[in-house]
C-alpha positions as CSV (number, residue, x, y, z in Angstrom):
1,M,16.8,3.5,61.7
2,Q,15.1,2.8,65.0
3,A,18.2,1.3,66.5
4,Y,20.0,4.5,65.6
5,I,17.6,6.6,67.7
6,S,18.8,6.4,71.2
7,Q,15.4,7.4,72.8
8,S,13.6,4.8,70.8
9,S,12.4,1.7,72.7
10,A,12.1,-0.2,69.4
11,G,15.8,-0.7,69.1
12,N,19.1,-0.5,70.9
13,P,21.8,1.8,69.5
14,A,24.4,-0.7,70.9
15,N,23.2,-3.1,68.2
16,L,24.6,-1.0,65.4
17,S,28.2,-1.4,64.3
18,D,30.3,1.7,63.9
19,W,30.0,1.2,60.0
20,Q,26.2,1.1,60.1
21,R,26.2,4.2,62.4
22,F,28.5,6.1,60.0
23,Q,26.2,5.1,57.0
24,I,23.1,6.4,58.7
25,E,24.9,9.6,59.8
26,D,26.2,10.1,56.2
27,A,22.7,9.6,54.7
28,L,21.0,11.9,57.2
29,S,23.8,14.6,56.7
30,R,22.6,15.1,53.1
31,L,19.1,16.0,54.1
32,S,17.8,19.4,55.0
33,E,17.1,20.1,58.6
34,R,13.3,19.8,58.2
35,E,13.7,16.7,56.0
36,R,15.9,15.0,58.6
37,E,13.6,16.0,61.4
38,C,10.5,14.6,59.6
39,Y,12.4,11.4,58.4
40,V,13.7,10.6,61.9
41,L,10.4,11.2,63.6
42,A,8.6,9.0,61.1
43,H,11.2,6.2,60.6
44,G,13.1,6.3,63.9
45,E,10.5,7.3,66.3
46,C,7.5,5.8,64.5
47,F,5.3,8.8,64.7
48,S,2.4,9.2,62.2
49,F,2.6,12.1,59.7
50,N,-0.4,13.7,61.6
51,E,1.5,13.5,64.8
52,I,4.6,14.9,63.3
53,A,2.6,17.8,61.7
54,G,1.1,18.7,65.2
55,M,4.6,18.6,66.8
56,L,6.3,20.7,64.0
57,G,3.3,23.1,63.4
58,V,3.1,22.2,59.7
59,S,0.5,20.5,57.7
60,K,0.4,16.7,57.1
61,G,0.9,17.3,53.4
62,S,4.1,19.1,54.2
63,V,5.4,16.3,56.4
64,E,4.6,13.8,53.5
65,V,6.6,16.0,51.1
66,Y,9.6,16.2,53.5
67,V,9.7,12.5,54.2
68,T,9.3,11.7,50.5
69,R,12.1,14.0,49.5
70,A,14.3,12.5,52.3
71,Q,13.5,9.0,51.1
72,K,14.4,9.9,47.5
73,K,17.6,11.5,48.5
74,I,18.6,8.5,50.7
75,S,17.6,6.1,47.9
76,E,19.8,8.1,45.4
77,D,22.7,8.1,47.9
78,L,22.4,4.2,48.2
79,H,22.8,3.8,44.5
80,N,25.6,6.6,44.1
81,S,27.7,6.7,47.3
82,L,30.6,4.4,47.9
83,F,30.2,5.1,51.6
84,L,26.7,3.7,51.6
85,V,27.6,0.5,49.9
86,G,28.1,-2.2,52.4
């Protein structure tokens, strides 16, 4: 995920294949805007839930809920989607 985020210093987007980039975009497209935002900030940018809460003006608990929901959706997609099997 970090390599997907172009502003991240933790990875390089050039290291991803087109297929890997497609898989990530497909998984993220199934999330709500807020779930995607929190998930990318947590797992792509490596911000803490407290930091994300401050940036978005929501509670830390809300961030936890959004990230947990996103992880659940992505996990379900991994088990059910032919596109994410690879």
